[in-house]
C-alpha positions in Angstrom: 80.3 91.8 99.8 83.2 93.4 98.0 86.7 92.3 98.7 89.2 95.2 98.8 92.9 94.4 98.3 95.4 97.0 99.3 98.7 97.2 97.5 100.0 100.6 98.5 100.7 103.4 96.0 100.2 107.1 96.7 96.8 106.2 98.1 98.4 105.0 101.4 101.6 107.1 101.6 102.4 109.2 104.6 105.0 111.8 105.2 108.0 110.4 107.3 109.0 113.5 109.2 112.3 111.9 110.5 113.6 111.0 107.1 111.8 113.8 105.1 110.2 111.5 102.5 107.0 109.7 101.7 106.7 106.2 103.2 104.1 103.6 104.1 102.5 102.7 107.4 99.1 101.2 107.9 96.5 101.5 105.2 94.0 104.4 105.5 91.1 102.3 104.0 89.1 101.7 107.3 89.3 105.4 108.1 88.4 106.4 104.5 85.3 104.1 104.5 84.3 105.5 107.9 84.7 109.1 106.8 82.9 108.4 103.5 80.0 106.9 105.6 80.2 103.8 103.3 77.5 101.2 103.9 78.9 98.7 101.5 79.8 95.4 103.1 83.6 94.9 102.5 86.5 92.8 103.6 89.9 94.5 103.5 93.1 92.6 103.0 96.5 94.3 102.7 98.6 92.3 100.1 101.6 94.7 100.1 102.5 98.3 100.7 104.7 99.5 97.9 105.1 102.2 95.3 103.8 100.8 92.0 107.1 101.7 90.3 108.8 99.2 92.7 106.2 96.5 92.0 107.7 93.3 90.6 106.3 90.5 88.4 106.1 88.4 91.5 104.0 91.0 93.3 101.6 91.1 90.3 101.4 87.3 90.2 100.5 87.4 93.9 97.8 90.0 93.3 96.4 87.8 90.5 96.5 84.7 92.7 94.6 86.5 95.5 92.0 87.8 93.1 91.5 84.4 91.5 91.2 82.7 94.9 88.9 85.3 96.4 85.4 84.0 97.2 83.8 87.3 96.2 83.0 88.0 92.6 83.5 91.8 93.1 86.9 93.1 93.9 88.4 96.6 94.4 92.2 97.0 94.4 94.0 100.1 95.6 97.1 100.6 93.6 99.7 103.1 92.6 98.8 105.0 89.4 102.1 104.6 87.6 101.8 100.9 86.8 98.1 100.3 87.4 97.5 99.4 83.8 100.2 96.8 83.9 98.6 95.1 86.9 95.2 95.4 85.3 96.5 93.5 82.2 97.9 90.7 84.4 94.6 90.4 86.2 92.7 90.3 82.8 95.0 87.5 81.7 94.7 85.5 85.0 91.2 86.0 86.4 87.8 85.4 84.7 84.2 85.8 85.8 84.8 88.6 88.4 84.4 92.3 88.4 87.8 93.9 89.3 88.2 97.6 89.7 91.6 99.2 90.3 91.8 102.7 91.8 94.4 105.0 93.2 95.2 108.6 94.0 97.5 111.3 92.7 97.8 112.9 96.1 98.2 110.9 99.4 95.1 110.6 101.5 97.1 111.7 104.5 97.7 115.1 102.9 94.0 116.0 103.3 93.4 117.2 99.7 93.6 113.8 98.1 91.4 112.5 95.3 91.7 109.1 97.0 88.4 109.3 99.0 86.4 110.1 95.9 88.2 107.5 93.8 87.6 104.8 96.4 83.8 105.7 96.5 83.7 105.6 92.7 85.5 102.3 92.6 83.1 100.7 95.1 80.1 101.9 93.1 81.5 100.7 89.8 82.4 97.3 91.3 78.7 96.9 92.2 77.3 97.6 88.8 79.8 96.8 86.1 79.8 93.3 84.4 82.6 90.9 84.9 85.9 92.3 83.6 88.9 94.4 84.7 88.5 98.2 85.0 90.3 101.2 86.2 88.3 103.9 88.1 89.8 107.4 88.5 88.2 110.8 88.8 84.6 109.6 88.6 85.2 107.7 85.4 85.7 104.0 84.7 87.8 102.5 81.8 88.2 99.0 80.5 91.8 97.9 81.4 92.9 97.8 77.7 91.4 101.1 76.7 93.1 103.5 79.1 96.4 105.2 79.8 97.8 107.5 82.4 98.6 110.8 80.7 101.8 111.8 82.6 101.7 115.3 81.3 98.2 116.1 82.6 98.2 113.7 85.5 94.8 112.1 84.5 93.7 108.8 83.1 92.2 109.0 79.7 90.5 106.6 77.2 92.5 105.3 74.3 91.0 106.0 70.9 
């Protein structure tokens, strides 16, 4: 079984028609797994629903605590892309012996043209086959947590040389 921790990010944003802005409601994960016809046994736990730019050190410490205390050795974390690498670093410092894959989306799933469904499927696949460590999975690629960055000009994650 793979434990999925939800932390928010663009992945789970929806459009708030009343206030005219992006906001959070319930996670889209169950629907995404159903639409993707996933047959992977998972447990889903929402830890928080926040934009990663608003994530605090206390939020990251909570994510680390949950990952360390999780009975499963394979974990996927949905996360905002802006500070995904920072959370991955905290996990690498605080959790050993588990395969942890962080993933996110550049476009909200609720918008219909999101990369989130593909990224979630990739993360679940990578979590099943990668050795223990902390990784980021985006756009069909996986990266070791300390060998990747988000290129803010192109909007993609890329390996560090």
